[in-house]
MARMARSE-227842 format. One record per residue (C-alpha): residue in one letter; x, y, z. Coordinates in nm, 2 decimals. Layout:
N
<site A, <X, Y, Z>> ...
//
This chain:
142
<site X, <-0.87, -0.60, -2.07>> <site X, <-1.04, -0.75, -1.77>> <site X, <-1.41, -0.70, -1.70>> <site X, <-1.47, -0.57, -1.35>> <site X, <-1.77, -0.70, -1.15>> <site X, <-1.90, -0.55, -0.83>> <site X, <-2.02, -0.83, -0.61>> <site X, <-2.06, -0.90, -0.24>> <site X, <-1.76, -1.10, -0.13>> <site X, <-1.89, -1.35, 0.12>> <site X, <-1.55, -1.37, 0.30>> <site X, <-1.50, -0.99, 0.31>> <site X, <-1.19, -0.98, 0.09>> <site X, <-1.18, -0.66, -0.12>> <site X, <-1.11, -0.83, -0.45>> <site X, <-1.02, -1.14, -0.65>> <site X, <-0.94, -1.25, -1.00>> <site X, <-0.99, -1.57, -1.19>> <site X, <-0.71, -1.47, -1.42>> <site X, <-0.94, -1.31, -1.67>> <site X, <-1.19, -1.09, -1.49>> <site X, <-1.18, -0.89, -1.16>> <site X, <-1.43, -0.92, -0.88>> <site X, <-1.46, -0.63, -0.64>> <site X, <-1.65, -0.62, -0.31>> <site X, <-1.94, -0.38, -0.36>> <site X, <-1.86, -0.21, -0.02>> <site X, <-1.53, -0.07, -0.15>> <site X, <-1.51, 0.31, -0.18>> <site X, <-1.36, 0.48, -0.48>> <site X, <-1.00, 0.47, -0.35>> <site X, <-1.04, 0.10, -0.25>> <site X, <-1.17, 0.02, -0.60>> <site X, <-0.87, 0.20, -0.76>> <site X, <-0.62, 0.01, -0.54>> <site X, <-0.79, -0.33, -0.57>> <site X, <-0.81, -0.30, -0.95>> <site X, <-0.44, -0.23, -0.98>> <site X, <-0.37, -0.52, -0.74>> <site X, <-0.57, -0.77, -0.94>> <site X, <-0.43, -0.64, -1.27>> <site X, <-0.09, -0.74, -1.15>> <site X, <-0.22, -1.09, -1.06>> <site X, <-0.36, -1.12, -1.42>> <site X, <-0.03, -0.99, -1.57>> <site X, <0.16, -1.26, -1.38>> <site X, <-0.08, -1.53, -1.49>> <site X, <-0.24, -1.59, -1.15>> <site X, <-0.58, -1.74, -1.16>> <site X, <-0.62, -1.89, -0.81>> <site X, <-0.54, -1.79, -0.46>> <site X, <-0.17, -1.73, -0.41>> <site X, <0.05, -1.80, -0.11>> <site X, <0.15, -1.51, 0.13>> <site X, <0.49, -1.45, -0.03>> <site X, <0.33, -1.40, -0.38>> <site X, <0.05, -1.19, -0.24>> <site X, <0.30, -0.96, -0.06>> <site X, <0.50, -0.93, -0.38>> <site X, <0.18, -0.82, -0.57>> <site X, <0.10, -0.58, -0.29>> <site X, <0.45, -0.42, -0.31>> <site X, <0.43, -0.39, -0.69>> <site X, <0.08, -0.23, -0.65>> <site X, <0.22, 0.02, -0.41>> <site X, <0.51, 0.11, -0.64>> <site X, <0.28, 0.16, -0.94>> <site X, <0.03, 0.37, -0.75>> <site X, <0.30, 0.57, -0.56>> <site X, <0.60, 0.63, -0.78>> <site X, <0.90, 0.78, -0.59>> <site X, <0.85, 1.13, -0.74>> <site X, <0.50, 1.13, -0.60>> <site X, <0.60, 1.06, -0.24>> <site X, <0.91, 1.28, -0.20>> <site X, <0.84, 1.51, 0.09>> <site X, <0.49, 1.37, 0.15>> <site X, <0.55, 1.27, 0.51>> <site X, <0.51, 1.59, 0.72>> <site X, <0.46, 1.64, 1.08>> <site X, <0.11, 1.69, 1.20>> <site X, <-0.06, 1.47, 0.94>> <site X, <-0.19, 1.12, 1.00>> <site X, <-0.12, 0.83, 0.77>> <site X, <-0.48, 0.83, 0.68>> <site X, <-0.46, 1.20, 0.57>> <site X, <-0.15, 1.13, 0.37>> <site X, <-0.31, 0.83, 0.20>> <site X, <-0.63, 1.03, 0.12>> <site X, <-0.42, 1.31, -0.04>> <site X, <-0.24, 1.05, -0.25>> <site X, <-0.56, 0.87, -0.35>> <site X, <-0.46, 0.53, -0.20>> <site X, <-0.55, 0.32, 0.10>> <site X, <-0.36, 0.34, 0.42>> <site X, <-0.24, -0.02, 0.35>> <site X, <-0.10, 0.08, 0.01>> <site X, <0.08, 0.37, 0.17>> <site X, <0.24, 0.14, 0.43>> <site X, <0.33, -0.12, 0.16>> <site X, <0.51, 0.16, -0.03>> <site X, <0.70, 0.25, 0.28>> <site X, <0.81, -0.11, 0.31>> <site X, <0.97, -0.10, -0.04>> <site X, <1.17, 0.22, 0.02>> <site X, <1.54, 0.22, 0.06>> <site X, <1.69, 0.42, 0.35>> <site X, <1.76, 0.70, 0.11>> <site X, <1.42, 0.70, -0.04>> <site X, <1.26, 0.69, 0.31>> <site X, <1.47, 1.00, 0.40>> <site X, <1.36, 1.18, 0.08>> <site X, <0.99, 1.10, 0.14>> <site X, <1.02, 1.25, 0.49>> <site X, <0.97, 0.92, 0.67>> <site X, <1.28, 0.96, 0.88>> <site X, <1.14, 1.28, 1.03>> <site X, <0.78, 1.17, 1.06>> <site X, <0.81, 0.82, 1.21>> <site X, <0.44, 0.76, 1.22>> <site X, <0.43, 0.47, 0.98>> <site X, <0.44, 0.13, 1.17>> <site X, <0.65, -0.01, 0.88>> <site X, <0.92, 0.26, 0.93>> <site X, <0.89, 0.23, 1.31>> <site X, <0.95, -0.14, 1.29>> <site X, <1.25, -0.10, 1.05>> <site X, <1.42, 0.15, 1.27>> <site X, <1.30, 0.04, 1.62>> <site X, <1.65, -0.05, 1.72>> <site X, <1.77, 0.30, 1.60>> <site X, <1.57, 0.56, 1.79>> <site X, <1.82, 0.83, 1.68>> <site X, <1.69, 0.79, 1.32>> <site X, <1.39, 1.00, 1.42>> <site X, <1.38, 1.36, 1.54>> <site X, <1.11, 1.29, 1.79>> <site X, <1.08, 0.99, 2.03>> <site X, <0.84, 0.73, 1.91>> <site X, <0.59, 0.54, 2.11>> <site X, <0.62, 0.18, 2.02>> <site X, <0.36, -0.05, 2.17>> 
//
């Protein structure tokens, strides 16, 4: 089991691991701490002890999102009238973890979660930007 240290990260990253212990930025809130610890635990499980390339980091982010938001927890979660931040708060994760989870969903899982009707998540918007009929309402894409 890793020891968790609260420190001021000079470069502003939320967390790091040396492969043994976890270092969290002392400015993280409770939800950020929860998500960062899970993220760093995955790095430790995979034997990472130094900074990783973007592909590995993305893989860890996706695994973190899957662990914190199992499919049964997100079915029907996307409902009209609620922001991504509200949904993330209700699920006790960061907005980034919620979007990372959306990125891992199959089309069928996205439909079950309600993403196809909501269309607020930039990840889902990007995935279906060429298919505006996938959403009930027109989306504004910048």
